[in-house]
Steps between C-alpha positions, in 0.01 A plus 500: 500500500709797586593560126133470407409751772746738348338446157159562649629830643639600159168401342324738740737780415414436125129530582555820704689674225247376247229673693718822540557503129137448438409794740755724342387436149131575600608812687712627216219445260260693713740797543609498128123498391422791735802706391423420136138621542626841636734529194221416248264755670766759481562421137115532445515854642788601275310359200205703599711817488616394144137457407425856618796638291373303196154618526623861529723463191211336315266786570760751367561287192866429602444121521279250314199335674694162476728631778221471754399154372862375551510623854154355568617156376803519722278595796268211438797256514627670812170477670486125413835458679374689804197289512707180484738596766220627732322174462822307573558678840214323701638169375846596610389595851287177533809293384728664759237479785448134423877418530552675821179348649271806499151575370523546119298832535730655762663820385875542480717806505704523192794726450492754215840393370632162426756388761851446373633158572850461652759391249706188577837570651797322341567367158367200311742264682378583833132468411569156325675386813217606729240340270677158480581503873171641636231400252223326703434228234866415459571505874208277571608254215865500648358395845284228325806375320694463833204322652495268200870426534440408867209268386735333254754431768221365729381266220850364440524431881230231466775281346655469843408188683294538814669370815320425821578355837279333754550383854272308726518362866277290724325647803738314742807601304608164434441491122648771275481518116684738274417500127556714205348525145586654164253589234644515139281701253519231226125506428483885506776574256255571214305751712812655638648538143177647362487753788853610429449534135166709565700730743786537258270573206322759697826655614619527141165651389517760781859594428407557131211707616739698716738569207213598265351716778832693551518581126130612504528718796832652370332575176197672664744704724702620196191600315331680785835679584572604160137635455494677843830682409360587159183635641697698757718662234202589291310655807814708595527608132141613476486660840852651494524616144172475293250649743714793605572581141127485403426733802759753360341456152159572651626815671665623174180419315286714736739782453479459126120494515502825699709662234291348211789292377342162544172333475269546804464128546872415498542503891197271524659259247817497689315424822315202336848371397605524868196298612579235249850477637361473847287208388806328365678560830206355680514182289866463558457536869239235504723271306795586732289421809368170363860383407638596838217303677591209276858524606405511867312187456799334322730561773262457786584845653437867431760642276604776748553251775659214298854401593 
């Protein structure tokens, strides 16, 4: 009973982190869609500037009319994306409010930037050790196996004969009788054997599930950890190298435009490239956050507090 109580506790922890992961996924989705909508609207404004430049060149004969049509087609696709993301936001809020037990129409404060998830401390070996030792499913199954072994030993104890003693005396104390009895489980051997085989089969099946579960959990941890580190490297590359370089290019382009050494729309084109890079960073952060939440659920603890 004690082992099964421990197993129930681990099952509760599994449900707790399952709800936590579901909540984080819904929250990340809401924040990512809100941030993406801002980037798309910014890109729409830049595209409007390009359209103004194109119209001016068309009027002066420096560009063909097809240039405006190309920009208009791109703007149509961009507006379709803005409409799709805008329509998704109410559903994101409703989903998150439902999970946390609030009215689906209740507003939520959403940060402008996507929060950065904490990276797991330690290497692959540490994370695998934590996952195998603390995974709620594996821990609950280990407790169930311990309880099954106790049940198997108790079933074997039914082979032991049952001894009983009895004593009787008369009211006047003259007559006293002492007796004993032994009950041999001859007729119950088949039932006892069946119970033992059933417990042993269940135990073997559970041990096989435990071995398979360890491999499955380890595989998920390895996949999540590799992808999280890959996302982090790409984010650091984009934010630390690519975006600052594009900013410098935009500054140089503005100087060239002022000196009539570059096209007037070149700074805007560079700025649009920066917006696309920021969209890529947002998608990487969303994936990083979801993978980190999955690892939290796998080890049954928050990554920054796991030990």
